[in-house]
One Martini backbone bead per residue (centre of mass of N, CA, C, O) as a GRO file, in nm:
protein
   77
    1UNK     BB    1  -2.782   2.880  -1.803
    2UNK     BB    2  -3.039   2.771  -1.607
    3UNK     BB    3  -3.083   2.626  -1.276
    4UNK     BB    4  -3.277   2.435  -1.082
    5UNK     BB    5  -3.334   2.244  -0.815
    6UNK     BB    6  -3.461   2.000  -0.958
    7UNK     BB    7  -3.243   1.958  -1.171
    8UNK     BB    8  -3.005   1.932  -0.974
    9UNK     BB    9  -3.115   1.688  -0.816
   10UNK     BB   10  -3.146   1.495  -1.051
   11UNK     BB   11  -2.846   1.502  -1.142
   12UNK     BB   12  -2.729   1.405  -0.869
   13UNK     BB   13  -2.869   1.137  -0.845
   14UNK     BB   14  -2.784   1.011  -1.115
   15UNK     BB   15  -2.478   1.037  -1.057
   16UNK     BB   16  -2.472   0.869  -0.800
   17UNK     BB   17  -2.588   0.606  -0.923
   18UNK     BB   18  -2.371   0.570  -1.133
   19UNK     BB   19  -2.127   0.554  -0.935
   20UNK     BB   20  -2.241   0.313  -0.762
   21UNK     BB   21  -2.259   0.111  -1.025
   22UNK     BB   22  -1.973   0.107  -1.158
   23UNK     BB   23  -1.803  -0.109  -0.993
   24UNK     BB   24  -1.961  -0.363  -1.097
   25UNK     BB   25  -1.836  -0.350  -1.394
   26UNK     BB   26  -1.520  -0.403  -1.272
   27UNK     BB   27  -1.559  -0.667  -1.156
   28UNK     BB   28  -1.468  -0.966  -1.078
   29UNK     BB   29  -1.526  -1.274  -1.097
   30UNK     BB   30  -1.588  -1.545  -0.946
   31UNK     BB   31  -1.431  -1.807  -0.863
   32UNK     BB   32  -1.404  -2.122  -0.915
   33UNK     BB   33  -1.444  -2.424  -0.793
   34UNK     BB   34  -1.284  -2.684  -0.728
   35UNK     BB   35  -1.252  -2.992  -0.789
   36UNK     BB   36  -1.408  -3.167  -0.516
   37UNK     BB   37  -1.552  -2.953  -0.376
   38UNK     BB   38  -1.711  -2.933  -0.056
   39UNK     BB   39  -1.975  -2.830   0.107
   40UNK     BB   40  -2.037  -2.778   0.411
   41UNK     BB   41  -2.215  -2.942   0.663
   42UNK     BB   42  -2.393  -2.808   0.908
   43UNK     BB   43  -2.268  -2.656   1.160
   44UNK     BB   44  -2.139  -2.356   1.238
   45UNK     BB   45  -1.834  -2.280   1.406
   46UNK     BB   46  -1.713  -2.050   1.202
   47UNK     BB   47  -1.687  -1.712   1.103
   48UNK     BB   48  -1.453  -1.590   0.881
   49UNK     BB   49  -1.610  -1.314   0.791
   50UNK     BB   50  -1.583  -1.213   1.061
   51UNK     BB   51  -1.455  -0.920   1.243
   52UNK     BB   52  -1.510  -1.065   1.518
   53UNK     BB   53  -1.443  -1.140   1.855
   54UNK     BB   54  -1.555  -1.304   2.135
   55UNK     BB   55  -1.281  -1.222   2.313
   56UNK     BB   56  -1.138  -0.993   2.211
   57UNK     BB   57  -0.879  -0.830   2.286
   58UNK     BB   58  -0.572  -0.846   2.370
   59UNK     BB   59  -0.365  -0.736   2.609
   60UNK     BB   60  -0.144  -0.649   2.407
   61UNK     BB   61  -0.329  -0.471   2.228
   62UNK     BB   62  -0.424  -0.278   2.449
   63UNK     BB   63  -0.143  -0.169   2.522
   64UNK     BB   64  -0.066  -0.063   2.241
   65UNK     BB   65  -0.306   0.129   2.199
   66UNK     BB   66  -0.259   0.297   2.458
   67UNK     BB   67   0.030   0.397   2.371
   68UNK     BB   68  -0.067   0.517   2.080
   69UNK     BB   69  -0.303   0.722   2.118
   70UNK     BB   70  -0.163   1.007   2.180
   71UNK     BB   71  -0.030   0.981   1.859
   72UNK     BB   72  -0.276   0.944   1.643
   73UNK     BB   73  -0.257   1.238   1.493
   74UNK     BB   74   0.004   1.154   1.366
   75UNK     BB   75   0.232   1.121   1.137
   76UNK     BB   76   0.431   0.922   0.980
   77UNK     BB   77   0.806   0.889   0.936
   0.00000   0.00000   0.00000
């Protein structure tokens, strides 16, 4: 059986799309909100889902990272 580039590309794209969509079928549904829970209204004061701090890393964290950086390529023992 010979395969040409077009067939190979089509099969690759379909396989990739299938794998990309597969995790969605295994995800658990979102849990329901408890009774009496009210969604806050008004201005958002802090986005807890954001991964960044407006203040940057603490001086302690910068010191620790700086000390650990030279050995960053090594595996832990």
